[in-house]
C-alpha positions, 0 to 999 in steps of 0.5 A: 500500500502507498504511504501517506505519512512517514515519520523518521526519527522525528523530534521536537525540542521546546526550551529544555524539554522535548515535545517529541522524542525519536518518533517513527511510524508510517500510515498507509492510504485509505486508513483511519488512524487514531492518535490517542493520548492524554493532553500534553502527550504530543498529539498536536505537535505530531499533527502540526509536524505533518502539515508543516507548521511546527517549528524545531522539527528534526528528522524527516516528515514525509507526506504523500511522498513530499516533504511536509509543508511543501507548497503542492500539498496545500490542497492535498492535505487538510488540517482541522484544529480544535479551535473553530475554523468557521465564521459563526455570522456566515451561512454554511454556504457562505463559509464554503464559498469563502474557503473555495475563493481563498484556495482558488477552487471551483465553487461548484464543489460546494453543494457536493461537500454539503451533501457529503457531510449531510447538511442539506437543508441548512445551506442558508443557516447561520453557523451560530444557529446550528447545533454542536454536531452540525457545527462539527459537520461544517468544520469537516466540510471546510476541510473537505472543500479542496478534496484532500487526500489526507485529513488531519483532524484534531479532537473533532468529536470533543463535546459531542454526545454519543449519537453525534459522535457515532454519526461523525465517525460514520462520515469518517469511515465513508471518506476512508472507503473513498480512499482518503486517509484520516489521522484523528486525534482524541483523548477518548480511548474508546474511539480506538475501536473505530480506527484501523490503526492506533498510535498511542502517545505519551510524553512525546513518545509513541508507545504503540502503533498497531491495530487495536486487536494486536495491541490488546493481544500483546498487552493481554487487556480487554480495552484500549484504556487498559492497554494504554495504562499497561503500555504507559506503565500505569498498571501491570 
């Protein structure tokens, strides 16, 4: 399988501490990969390194066969941060048209993206009037407007109830089935069950990278949370 993301001995140093320490992994195309760990573990640093906006990176980060941050990756990679990337006073359509204009894209893609994230009927609605789940879909639509091959999503399900989380993960699976690669960060360990592969991160280090089934087998545990605690040295 073709590799979407490749980290080779990647480290990031901040002041007197290391945000990342000798990180190595490869992500194949068409996969949903969960980037899981507690706050401050290094998840956001990994994501920023992938999209080429992290300072102080040593080692090699390759994305879609190019050096991370390369100009020709601008529309091939989409990054959705925890902070809102939409304008609350604009409608769903206006947000997407604005993003399309910035990226120099054809506005005819807007209705297609709205359909993909299941927001038909809300095209003219102001974002501020939408529910939390609908706002999350608008953020996903903004990431999808350039038809990226790789989506890097930082805590996209935070604050959502179980039903809305399930709906959003259903959309992620649909995108992966279309051949897109998704790197999804979370501190909610049960979301590992929805991923093809898991990257467990703690204190700037990758402590596991495998399928959940293999991780559970190797740690002799029954849940992602138990496995993480064993790997992190929390329980025996």
